OpenMM code with the backbone's topology and positions (N, CA, C; nanometers):
from openmm import Vec3, app, unit

residues = "MET SER GLU GLU PHE ASP ILE GLY TRP SER ASN ARG THR SER LYS ASP LEU GLU LYS ILE GLU ARG TYR LEU LYS GLU ASN ALA SER ASP LEU VAL ALA GLU LYS VAL ILE ARG ALA LEU PHE ASN ALA VAL GLU PRO THR ARG THR GLN PRO GLU ARG PHE PRO LEU GLU PRO LYS LEU LYS LYS TYR GLY ASN TYR ARG PHE ILE MET ILE TRP ASN TYR ARG ILE ILE TYR GLU PHE THR GLY ASN GLN ILE ILE VAL HIS ARG ILE VAL HIS GLY ARG GLN ASP ARG ARG LYS TRP LEU ARG SER ILE LYS".split()
positions = [
    Vec3(-4.1543, -0.5831, -1.5899),
    Vec3(-4.0200, -0.5675, -1.5353),
    Vec3(-4.0314, -0.5248, -1.3891),
    Vec3(-3.9534, -0.5857, -1.3024),
    Vec3(-3.9602, -0.5523, -1.1610),
    Vec3(-3.8794, -0.4264, -1.1301),
    Vec3(-3.9167, -0.3644, -1.0190),
    Vec3(-3.8496, -0.2420, -0.9764),
    Vec3(-3.7079, -0.2734, -0.9301),
    Vec3(-3.6152, -0.1837, -0.9616),
    Vec3(-3.4777, -0.1985, -0.9149),
    Vec3(-3.4474, -0.0884, -0.8144),
    Vec3(-3.3759, -0.1252, -0.7098),
    Vec3(-3.3395, -0.0316, -0.6050),
    Vec3(-3.1903, -0.0011, -0.6115),
    Vec3(-3.1558, 0.1208, -0.5718),
    Vec3(-3.0158, 0.1590, -0.5637),
    Vec3(-2.9525, 0.0934, -0.4419),
    Vec3(-2.8252, 0.0619, -0.4542),
    Vec3(-2.7500, 0.0065, -0.3415),
    Vec3(-2.6466, 0.1097, -0.2993),
    Vec3(-2.6530, 0.1481, -0.1715),
    Vec3(-2.5550, 0.2413, -0.1157),
    Vec3(-2.4616, 0.1670, -0.0213),
    Vec3(-2.3374, 0.2102, -0.0173),
    Vec3(-2.2366, 0.1474, 0.0682),
    Vec3(-2.1907, 0.2516, 0.1702),
    Vec3(-2.2026, 0.2208, 0.2974),
    Vec3(-2.1606, 0.3148, 0.4015),
    Vec3(-2.0084, 0.3264, 0.4039),
    Vec3(-1.9598, 0.4354, 0.4640),
    Vec3(-1.8160, 0.4531, 0.4800),
    Vec3(-1.7573, 0.3380, 0.5613),
    Vec3(-1.8317, 0.2923, 0.6606),
    Vec3(-1.7852, 0.1826, 0.7449),
    Vec3(-1.7678, 0.0550, 0.6630),
    Vec3(-1.8555, 0.0319, 0.5678),
    Vec3(-1.8443, -0.0861, 0.4823),
    Vec3(-1.7173, -0.0791, 0.3983),
    Vec3(-1.6849, 0.0389, 0.3498),
    Vec3(-1.5604, 0.0550, 0.2725),
    Vec3(-1.4403, 0.0166, 0.3574),
    Vec3(-1.4415, 0.0581, 0.4833),
    Vec3(-1.3321, 0.0224, 0.5747),
    Vec3(-1.3294, -0.1277, 0.6005),
    Vec3(-1.4483, -0.1878, 0.6149),
    Vec3(-1.4557, -0.3330, 0.6340),
    Vec3(-1.3930, -0.4057, 0.5154),
    Vec3(-1.4272, -0.3634, 0.3942),
    Vec3(-1.3737, -0.4274, 0.2740),
    Vec3(-1.2229, -0.4114, 0.2637),
    Vec3(-1.1725, -0.2928, 0.2965),
    Vec3(-1.0277, -0.2692, 0.2939),
    Vec3(-0.9567, -0.3609, 0.3934),
    Vec3(-1.0147, -0.3741, 0.5102),
    Vec3(-0.9564, -0.4593, 0.6149),
    Vec3(-0.9557, -0.6062, 0.5719),
    Vec3(-1.0652, -0.6518, 0.5140),
    Vec3(-1.0745, -0.7904, 0.4656),
    Vec3(-0.9703, -0.8137, 0.3563),
    Vec3(-0.9637, -0.7221, 0.2624),
    Vec3(-0.8691, -0.7367, 0.1511),
    Vec3(-0.7246, -0.7391, 0.2011),
    Vec3(-0.6903, -0.6482, 0.2905),
    Vec3(-0.5546, -0.6427, 0.3445),
    Vec3(-0.5195, -0.7739, 0.4169),
    Vec3(-0.6133, -0.8208, 0.5001),
    Vec3(-0.5901, -0.9449, 0.5746),
    Vec3(-0.5668, -1.0621, 0.4793),
    Vec3(-0.6505, -1.0752, 0.3787),
    Vec3(-0.6385, -1.1876, 0.2858),
    Vec3(-0.5111, -1.1801, 0.2020),
    Vec3(-0.4721, -1.0598, 0.1630),
    Vec3(-0.3472, -1.0455, 0.0872),
    Vec3(-0.2275, -1.0864, 0.1719),
    Vec3(-0.2313, -1.0520, 0.3006),
    Vec3(-0.1203, -1.0851, 0.3898),
    Vec3(-0.1197, -1.2320, 0.4290),
    Vec3(-0.2354, -1.2942, 0.4419),
    Vec3(-0.2452, -1.4293, 0.4951),
    Vec3(-0.2829, -1.5365, 0.3938),
    Vec3(-0.3200, -1.4962, 0.2749),
    Vec3(-0.3548, -1.5925, 0.1696),
    Vec3(-0.2801, -1.5508, 0.0429),
    Vec3(-0.3485, -1.4788, -0.0447),
    Vec3(-0.2843, -1.4304, -0.1672),
    Vec3(-0.3680, -1.3183, -0.2271),
    Vec3(-0.3090, -1.2485, -0.3222),
    Vec3(-0.3827, -1.1440, -0.3933),
    Vec3(-0.5027, -1.2029, -0.4660),
    Vec3(-0.4849, -1.3216, -0.5218),
    Vec3(-0.5927, -1.3869, -0.5957),
    Vec3(-0.7106, -1.4212, -0.5044),
    Vec3(-0.6814, -1.4734, -0.3871),
    Vec3(-0.7873, -1.5060, -0.2910),
    Vec3(-0.8586, -1.3785, -0.2474),
    Vec3(-0.7814, -1.2740, -0.2190),
    Vec3(-0.8410, -1.1470, -0.1773),
    Vec3(-0.9353, -1.0943, -0.2850),
    Vec3(-0.8915, -1.0976, -0.4086),
    Vec3(-0.9742, -1.0505, -0.5196),
    Vec3(-1.1021, -1.1336, -0.5327),
    Vec3(-1.0891, -1.2647, -0.5201),
    Vec3(-1.2039, -1.3547, -0.5322),
    Vec3(-1.3072, -1.3270, -0.4219),
    Vec3(-1.2611, -1.3104, -0.2992),
    Vec3(-1.3520, -1.2871, -0.1866),
    Vec3(-1.4214, -1.1520, -0.2000),
    Vec3(-1.3476, -1.0479, -0.2313),
    Vec3(-1.4071, -0.9139, -0.2454),
    Vec3(-1.5115, -0.9144, -0.3572),
    Vec3(-1.4788, -0.9762, -0.4686),
    Vec3(-1.5747, -0.9836, -0.5803),
    Vec3(-1.7003, -1.0597, -0.5378),
    Vec3(-1.6827, -1.1695, -0.4641),
    Vec3(-1.7974, -1.2497, -0.4180),
    Vec3(-1.8843, -1.1712, -0.3200),
    Vec3(-1.8240, -1.0904, -0.2352),
    Vec3(-1.9012, -1.0088, -0.1412),
    Vec3(-1.9868, -0.9068, -0.2159),
    Vec3(-1.9285, -0.8414, -0.3147),
    Vec3(-2.0060, -0.7467, -0.3962),
    Vec3(-2.1181, -0.8187, -0.4704),
    Vec3(-2.0867, -0.9324, -0.5296),
    Vec3(-2.1870, -1.0076, -0.6054),
    Vec3(-2.3007, -1.0584, -0.5166),
    Vec3(-2.2702, -1.0897, -0.3920),
    Vec3(-2.3728, -1.1406, -0.3003),
    Vec3(-2.4807, -1.0368, -0.2726),
    Vec3(-2.4469, -0.9091, -0.2842),
    Vec3(-2.5416, -0.8010, -0.2561),
    Vec3(-2.6310, -0.7719, -0.3768),
    Vec3(-2.5869, -0.8047, -0.4947),
    Vec3(-2.6610, -0.7711, -0.6175),
    Vec3(-2.8066, -0.8170, -0.6198),
    Vec3(-2.8407, -0.9369, -0.5718),
    Vec3(-2.9819, -0.9786, -0.5759),
    Vec3(-3.0758, -0.8860, -0.4970),
    Vec3(-3.0227, -0.8114, -0.4025),
    Vec3(-3.1083, -0.7207, -0.3256),
    Vec3(-3.1602, -0.6063, -0.4132),
    Vec3(-3.0933, -0.5822, -0.5234),
    Vec3(-3.1344, -0.4746, -0.6145),
    Vec3(-3.2783, -0.4962, -0.6632),
    Vec3(-3.3160, -0.6216, -0.6868),
    Vec3(-3.4515, -0.6516, -0.7344),
    Vec3(-3.5356, -0.7259, -0.6303),
    Vec3(-3.4693, -0.7827, -0.5310),
    Vec3(-3.5394, -0.8563, -0.4252),
    Vec3(-3.4839, -0.8149, -0.2888),
    Vec3(-3.5129, -0.6948, -0.2453),
    Vec3(-3.4502, -0.6427, -0.1227),
    Vec3(-3.4859, -0.7182, 0.0043),
    Vec3(-3.5964, -0.7890, 0.0034),
    Vec3(-3.6373, -0.8612, 0.1246),
    Vec3(-3.6143, -1.0118, 0.1113),
    Vec3(-3.5279, -1.0478, 0.0207),
    Vec3(-3.4978, -1.1884, -0.0065),
    Vec3(-3.4269, -1.2561, 0.1109),
    Vec3(-3.3432, -1.1822, 0.1807),
    Vec3(-3.2621, -1.2397, 0.2874),
    Vec3(-3.3278, -1.2162, 0.4232),
    Vec3(-3.2919, -1.2980, 0.5228),
    Vec3(-3.3596, -1.2893, 0.6533),
    Vec3(-3.3274, -1.1626, 0.7313),
    Vec3(-3.4194, -1.1286, 0.8209),
    Vec3(-3.3984, -1.0157, 0.9106),
    Vec3(-3.2851, -1.0486, 1.0069),
    Vec3(-3.2083, -0.9468, 1.0437),
    Vec3(-3.1050, -0.9624, 1.1460),
    Vec3(-3.1757, -0.9558, 1.2807),
    Vec3(-3.1851, -1.0668, 1.3530),
    Vec3(-3.2662, -1.0725, 1.4752),
    Vec3(-3.2329, -0.9654, 1.5791),
    Vec3(-3.1067, -0.9339, 1.5956),
    Vec3(-3.0662, -0.8372, 1.6976),
    Vec3(-3.0942, -0.6923, 1.6582),
    Vec3(-3.1326, -0.6691, 1.5330),
    Vec3(-3.1579, -0.5321, 1.4858),
    Vec3(-3.3025, -0.5083, 1.4442),
    Vec3(-3.3900, -0.6068, 1.4641),
    Vec3(-3.5300, -0.5955, 1.4195),
    Vec3(-3.5982, -0.4699, 1.4697),
    Vec3(-3.5743, -0.4355, 1.5951),
    Vec3(-3.6450, -0.3204, 1.6521),
    Vec3(-3.5940, -0.1860, 1.5997),
    Vec3(-3.4836, -0.1860, 1.5241),
    Vec3(-3.4270, -0.0616, 1.4726),
    Vec3(-3.4631, -0.0342, 1.3267),
    Vec3(-3.5205, -0.1303, 1.2597),
    Vec3(-3.5556, -0.1096, 1.1195),
    Vec3(-3.5524, -0.2398, 1.0427),
    Vec3(-3.5531, -0.2302, 0.9133),
    Vec3(-3.5568, -0.3453, 0.8247),
    Vec3(-3.4136, -0.3881, 0.7906),
    Vec3(-3.3399, -0.4329, 0.8919),
    Vec3(-3.2023, -0.4777, 0.8751),
    Vec3(-3.2019, -0.6265, 0.8431),
    Vec3(-3.1270, -0.6612, 0.7421),
    Vec3(-3.1206, -0.7992, 0.6959),
    Vec3(-2.9752, -0.8403, 0.6801),
    Vec3(-2.9527, -0.9687, 0.6621),
    Vec3(-2.8152, -1.0141, 0.6461),
    Vec3(-2.8035, -1.1199, 0.5381),
    Vec3(-2.6842, -1.1226, 0.4806),
    Vec3(-2.6470, -1.2210, 0.3794),
    Vec3(-2.5232, -1.2915, 0.4335),
    Vec3(-2.5260, -1.4233, 0.4353),
    Vec3(-2.4075, -1.4996, 0.4759),
    Vec3(-2.3370, -1.5503, 0.3512),
    Vec3(-2.2075, -1.5239, 0.3443),
    Vec3(-2.1252, -1.5800, 0.2378),
    Vec3(-1.9941, -1.6210, 0.3024),
    Vec3(-1.9650, -1.7492, 0.2942),
    Vec3(-1.8549, -1.8118, 0.3671),
    Vec3(-1.8694, -1.7750, 0.5151),
    Vec3(-1.7686, -1.7143, 0.5736),
    Vec3(-1.7772, -1.6752, 0.7147),
    Vec3(-1.8109, -1.5273, 0.7316),
    Vec3(-1.8521, -1.4627, 0.6262),
    Vec3(-1.8818, -1.3197, 0.6315),
    Vec3(-2.0319, -1.2950, 0.6389),
    Vec3(-2.0669, -1.1968, 0.7178),
    Vec3(-2.2063, -1.1548, 0.7329),
    Vec3(-2.2153, -1.0127, 0.6767),
    Vec3(-2.2979, -0.9950, 0.5759),
    Vec3(-2.3218, -0.8638, 0.5149),
    Vec3(-2.4515, -0.8112, 0.5751),
    Vec3(-2.4437, -0.6992, 0.6441),
    Vec3(-2.5610, -0.6391, 0.7079),
    Vec3(-2.6081, -0.5228, 0.6215),
    Vec3(-2.7337, -0.5294, 0.5792),
    Vec3(-2.7883, -0.4201, 0.4988),
    Vec3(-2.9266, -0.3826, 0.5504),
    Vec3(-2.9690, -0.2638, 0.5115),
    Vec3(-3.1001, -0.2125, 0.5503),
    Vec3(-3.1779, -0.1798, 0.4241),
    Vec3(-3.3029, -0.2204, 0.4228),
    Vec3(-3.3919, -0.1832, 0.3133),
    Vec3(-3.4843, -0.0747, 0.3665),
    Vec3(-3.4727, 0.0449, 0.3124),
    Vec3(-3.5481, 0.1596, 0.3635),
    Vec3(-3.6823, 0.1777, 0.2941),
    Vec3(-3.7092, 0.0978, 0.1932),
    Vec3(-3.8327, 0.1130, 0.1168),
    Vec3(-3.8063, 0.1700, -0.0208),
    Vec3(-3.6960, 0.2449, -0.0347),
    Vec3(-3.6615, 0.2963, -0.1670),
    Vec3(-3.5142, 0.2770, -0.2025),
    Vec3(-3.4361, 0.2241, -0.1066),
    Vec3(-3.2972, 0.1914, -0.1381),
    Vec3(-3.2418, 0.0894, -0.0396),
    Vec3(-3.1312, 0.0306, -0.0778),
    Vec3(-3.0600, -0.0658, 0.0062),
    Vec3(-2.9328, 0.0032, 0.0531),
    Vec3(-2.9058, -0.0061, 0.1822),
    Vec3(-2.7828, 0.0511, 0.2365),
    Vec3(-2.7052, -0.0618, 0.3045),
    Vec3(-2.5866, -0.0891, 0.2547),
    Vec3(-2.5006, -0.1901, 0.3152),
    Vec3(-2.4243, -0.1196, 0.4280),
    Vec3(-2.4452, -0.1671, 0.5506),
    Vec3(-2.3865, -0.1017, 0.6668),
    Vec3(-2.2559, -0.1640, 0.7133),
    Vec3(-2.2463, -0.2969, 0.7090),
    Vec3(-2.1251, -0.3637, 0.7588),
    Vec3(-2.1035, -0.4945, 0.6841),
    Vec3(-1.9779, -0.5344, 0.6790),
    Vec3(-1.9392, -0.6683, 0.6361),
    Vec3(-1.8423, -0.7165, 0.7421),
    Vec3(-1.8840, -0.8176, 0.8163),
    Vec3(-1.8047, -0.8635, 0.9297),
    Vec3(-1.7787, -1.0135, 0.9214),
    Vec3(-1.6677, -1.0539, 0.9780),
    Vec3(-1.6353, -1.1957, 0.9855),
    Vec3(-1.7132, -1.2568, 1.1011),
    Vec3(-1.7519, -1.3812, 1.0863),
    Vec3(-1.8317, -1.4496, 1.1873),
    Vec3(-1.7673, -1.4566, 1.3237),
    Vec3(-1.6371, -1.4460, 1.3321),
    Vec3(-1.5673, -1.4525, 1.4599),
    Vec3(-1.5587, -1.3178, 1.5313),
    Vec3(-1.5978, -1.2122, 1.4646),
    Vec3(-1.5937, -1.0810, 1.5295),
    Vec3(-1.6982, -1.0732, 1.6397),
    Vec3(-1.6686, -0.9937, 1.7412),
    Vec3(-1.7594, -0.9741, 1.8531),
    Vec3(-1.8886, -0.9106, 1.8026),
    Vec3(-1.9960, -0.9844, 1.8118),
    Vec3(-2.1246, -0.9402, 1.7578),
    Vec3(-2.1745, -0.8120, 1.8250),
    Vec3(-2.1585, -0.8017, 1.9562),
    Vec3(-2.2052, -0.6813, 2.0273),
    Vec3(-2.1351, -0.5570, 1.9770),
    Vec3(-2.0073, -0.5678, 1.9457),
    Vec3(-1.9299, -0.4533, 1.8993),
    Vec3(-1.9814, -0.4012, 1.7645),
    Vec3(-1.9975, -0.4921, 1.6688),
    Vec3(-2.0416, -0.4426, 1.5371),
    Vec3(-2.1886, -0.4051, 1.5374),
    Vec3(-2.2700, -0.4649, 1.6240),
    Vec3(-2.4108, -0.4233, 1.6337),
    Vec3(-2.4205, -0.2790, 1.6812),
    Vec3(-2.3365, -0.2415, 1.7777),
    Vec3(-2.3369, -0.1027, 1.8267),
    Vec3(-2.3010, -0.0039, 1.7173),
    Vec3(-2.2168, -0.0460, 1.6237),
    Vec3(-2.1733, 0.0459, 1.5178),
    Vec3(-2.2852, 0.0729, 1.4173),
    Vec3(-2.3911, -0.0075, 1.4202),
    Vec3(-2.5018, 0.0099, 1.3256),
    Vec3(-2.6144, 0.0905, 1.3876),
    Vec3(-2.6455, 0.0631, 1.5132),
    Vec3(-2.7622, 0.1242, 1.5794),
    Vec3(-2.7561, 0.2732, 1.5869),
] * unit.nanometer
topology = app.Topology()
chain = topology.addChain("A")
for resn in residues:
    res = topology.addResidue(resn, chain)
    for name in ("N", "CA", "C"):
        topology.addAtom(name, app.Element.getBySymbol(name[0]), res)
């Protein structure tokens, strides 16, 4: 049996999810919002047993083992510390990359 790692969610990630959900409810539907939020959570699950499965985030390489998962237009940024996974941000592809990178460093 392979080792399983804990997944932690930063406070900033909680705010990101709330913002995504609110936007989708206002501009799509409750059903779409629920589907997207569930898919974002599910996309992180494979890191529990394969934390290095996804590629390194090129702009954060020098700061640690930061990786990203792409799902639709969303980028999930997480860090593998060696004993746990920490999800730092979930951002839309159109967001200013420099801004959200600063929030992680």
